[in-house]
Structures are given as C-alpha cells and as structure tokens.
C-alpha distance (Angstrom), angle and dihedral (degrees) to the residues before:
residue distance angle dihedral
X1 . . .
X2 3.76 . .
X3 3.73 141.1 .
X4 3.77 120.1 -1.8
X5 3.79 93.5 0.4
X6 3.78 92.5 58.1
X7 3.85 91.4 45.2
X8 3.85 91.6 53.3
X9 3.82 93.0 43.8
X10 3.76 92.8 48.1
X11 3.83 94.0 48.0
X12 3.84 95.6 44.3
X13 3.81 93.6 49.4
X14 3.84 100.8 26.7
X15 3.81 98.4 64.8
X16 3.84 97.0 48.5
X17 3.78 91.3 45.1
X18 3.79 92.2 49.9
X19 3.86 90.2 51.8
X20 3.79 90.0 50.2
X21 3.87 90.1 48.8
X22 3.80 89.6 60.2
X23 3.83 91.6 62.6
X24 3.83 107.9 24.6
X25 3.75 134.5 63.6
X26 3.88 106.4 -86.9
X27 3.87 95.3 -138.7
X28 3.81 88.2 59.6
X29 3.76 91.3 51.0
X30 3.76 87.9 57.2
X31 3.81 97.9 35.8
X32 3.81 98.1 48.9
X33 3.77 96.6 60.7
X34 3.82 92.2 42.3
X35 3.80 88.7 51.5
X36 3.84 90.4 49.2
X37 3.86 89.6 49.3
X38 3.74 90.9 50.4
X39 3.81 90.4 49.9
X40 3.71 92.7 49.2
X41 3.79 91.6 48.6
X42 3.76 90.5 48.0
X43 3.83 92.4 48.5
X44 3.85 90.7 49.9
X45 3.77 97.6 46.8
X46 3.79 121.0 121.7
X47 3.83 113.1 -116.7
X48 3.82 89.1 -137.7
X49 3.74 133.9 30.1
X50 3.83 120.1 -88.9
X51 3.83 109.4 -61.7
X52 3.75 110.6 -83.7
X53 3.79 94.8 4.6
X54 3.76 117.6 126.4
X55 3.80 123.8 -166.5
X56 3.84 112.6 -112.6
X57 3.73 90.4 -120.7
X58 3.85 95.1 57.8
X59 3.81 118.3 112.6
X60 3.80 93.8 -114.4
X61 3.80 95.9 50.0
X62 3.79 118.8 111.9
C-alpha cells in the first residue's frame, strides 16, 4: 500500500483506533488484530504443501 491508498486506509482506521485506545487496554488493541490475523491465516492454510513441492529435508529430496 502506497500513496493515496495508504493515506485513506490510515485515516479511516487510525481515528477510530485512537478513540478506542483512550478507553481500552492498549495491549488488547494490538493483540486482538494479531489474533484475528493468525486465525485468518490458520483458516486459509493448505492442508498439504504446494502440489508437487517436497521439503528439502524429505528422504527423496536431492
């Protein structure tokens, strides 16, 4: 994100988060989005590695 996109994103989310920061515990303000991101990454993970990919430590790897 660069330029105008970043400016709009920062403005739209920055002001409400700053208002919340005045009343809530700041570690939760940081931890909640990180937890949500971890959950989204976990939910979107692939059950197997990329098709055809083999980890370098596997017995058949060269």
